C-alpha positions in Angstrom: 0.0 0.0 0.0 1.4 3.4 -1.0 0.6 5.1 2.3 2.4 2.5 4.3 5.6 3.2 2.2 5.3 6.9 3.0 4.7 6.3 6.7 7.7 3.9 6.7 9.8 6.7 5.5 8.6 9.1 8.2 9.3 6.7 11.1 11.5 3.7 11.7 9.3 2.8 14.8 6.0 1.1 14.9 3.0 2.9 13.4 -0.7 2.2 13.2 -3.2 2.4 10.3 -7.0 2.5 11.0 -9.2 1.3 8.2 -12.7 2.7 8.6 -14.1 0.4 5.8 -12.7 -2.7 7.5 -13.3 -1.5 11.1 -9.8 -2.6 11.9 -6.6 -1.1 13.3 -3.3 -2.5 12.0 0.0 -2.2 14.0 3.1 -2.1 11.7 6.8 -2.4 12.3 9.2 -2.0 9.4 6.3 -2.0 7.0 4.9 -5.4 8.2 1.7 -6.0 10.1 2.5 -7.1 13.7 -1.0 -7.2 14.9 -4.5 -6.3 13.9 -7.5 -5.4 16.0 -11.2 -4.8 15.4 -12.3 -1.3 16.2 -15.5 0.9 16.1 -15.5 4.3 14.4 -18.3 6.9 14.4 -21.9 5.9 13.8 -22.2 9.4 12.2 -19.6 8.6 9.5 -16.4 10.3 8.5 -15.8 14.0 8.9 -13.6 16.6 10.6 -16.0 19.3 11.7 -16.0 20.2 15.4 -19.3 19.1 16.9 -20.1 16.6 14.2 -19.2 13.4 16.2 -17.7 12.0 13.0 -14.4 10.2 12.8 -11.8 12.4 11.2 -9.3 11.0 8.6 -5.7 11.8 8.1 -2.2 11.5 9.7 -1.8 11.8 13.4 0.7 11.2 16.2 0.0 9.9 19.6 0.3 13.0 21.8 -0.6 11.4 25.1 -0.9 8.0 26.7 -3.3 8.0 29.7 -4.3 5.2 32.1 -1.0 3.2 32.3 -1.9 1.5 35.6 -5.7 1.7 35.4 -7.7 -1.6 35.8 -9.6 -2.9 32.8 -12.9 -1.1 32.6 -11.8 2.0 34.5 -14.0 4.9 33.4 -12.3 8.1 32.4 -13.9 11.6 32.2 -11.9 14.5 30.9 -8.9 12.2 30.7 -9.0 11.4 34.4 -9.7 8.1 36.1 -13.1 8.4 37.9 -12.3 5.4 40.1 -15.5 3.7 38.7 -15.5 0.5 36.7 -17.8 -0.1 33.7 -19.3 -3.5 33.2 -19.2 -5.0 29.7 -22.5 -4.1 28.1 -24.1 -3.0 24.9 -26.3 -0.2 26.4 -26.2 3.3 25.0 -23.5 5.7 26.0 -20.0 6.6 25.0 -17.9 5.7 28.0 -14.1 6.0 27.7 -12.5 3.0 29.5 -9.2 1.4 30.4 -6.7 3.4 28.3 -6.6 6.5 26.2 -4.3 7.3 23.3 -4.8 10.9 22.5 -4.3 11.9 18.9 -2.9 15.1 17.5 -3.6 15.9 13.8 -0.6 16.6 11.6 -2.3 17.9 8.5 -3.3 21.5 8.5 -6.8 21.9 6.9 -7.5 18.2 7.4 -7.3 17.4 11.1 -5.5 20.5 12.4 -6.8 24.1 12.5 -9.8 26.1 13.3 -13.1 24.2 13.6 -11.4 20.9 12.5 -8.7 20.3 15.1 -8.8 16.7 16.2 -6.7 17.4 19.3 -9.2 20.0 20.5 -12.1 17.7 19.6 -10.5 15.1 21.9 -10.3 12.3 19.3 -8.8 9.3 21.0 -8.2 5.6 20.6 -9.8 4.2 23.8 -11.5 1.2 25.4 -15.2 0.7 25.7 -17.6 -1.3 27.8 -19.6 -1.9 24.6 -17.3 -4.7 23.4 -20.1 -6.6 21.7 -20.4 -3.7 19.2 -16.8 -3.6 18.2 -16.5 -4.1 14.4 -19.5 -1.8 13.8 -19.5 2.0 13.5 -21.1 3.1 16.8 -18.8 5.6 18.5 -19.2 9.4 18.7 -16.0 10.1 16.7 -13.2 8.3 18.5 -11.7 4.9 17.7 -13.0 2.4 20.2 -11.3 -0.9 21.0 -11.9 -3.9 23.3 -10.3 -3.2 26.6 -7.8 -6.0 26.4 -6.9 -4.8 22.9 -6.4 -1.2 23.8 -4.2 -2.2 26.7 -2.1 -4.4 24.3 -1.8 -1.5 21.8 -1.0 1.0 24.6 1.9 -1.2 25.7 3.1 -1.7 22.1 3.3 2.0 21.1 5.0 5.1 22.5 4.1 8.7 22.6 4.9 10.2 19.2 3.8 7.0 17.3 2.3 7.8 13.9 -1.4 6.8 13.3 -3.1 7.0 9.9 -6.9 6.9 9.7 -8.3 6.2 6.3 -11.5 5.3 4.7 
């Protein structure tokens, strides 16, 4: 894939590619897939407008890793552990659980800038108690993962890791 070659030139470290059409995240090292995980993107589709609740596309870097020692299912609000634990369920809601990988857009006019800034929109890769819905677009803009998978990804990447979200 052309994009993977470009990303390989940017970084010698691991990087991630999110495929919205496949509802999967692929973790790469030296251009080869190390692991893949099912994800859930936005139920509102693809888009970058602030307030749209859509998943934005483009090139990112992981700007923050939050929740290193949190237990699986720990609920976060405003990037802080509330001390509460979510049960695995498929009820409505958009809880952020277990780990947060905060994304910062790298493309001005795409995911960086006034009214489209993914960092200010708080676009994350994070865990969810709605694990039974993983693989379907059901989030409010973020990339959701199963709690064990987001923990695994969190441990495999470092701050600064490149993430590419594509259709």
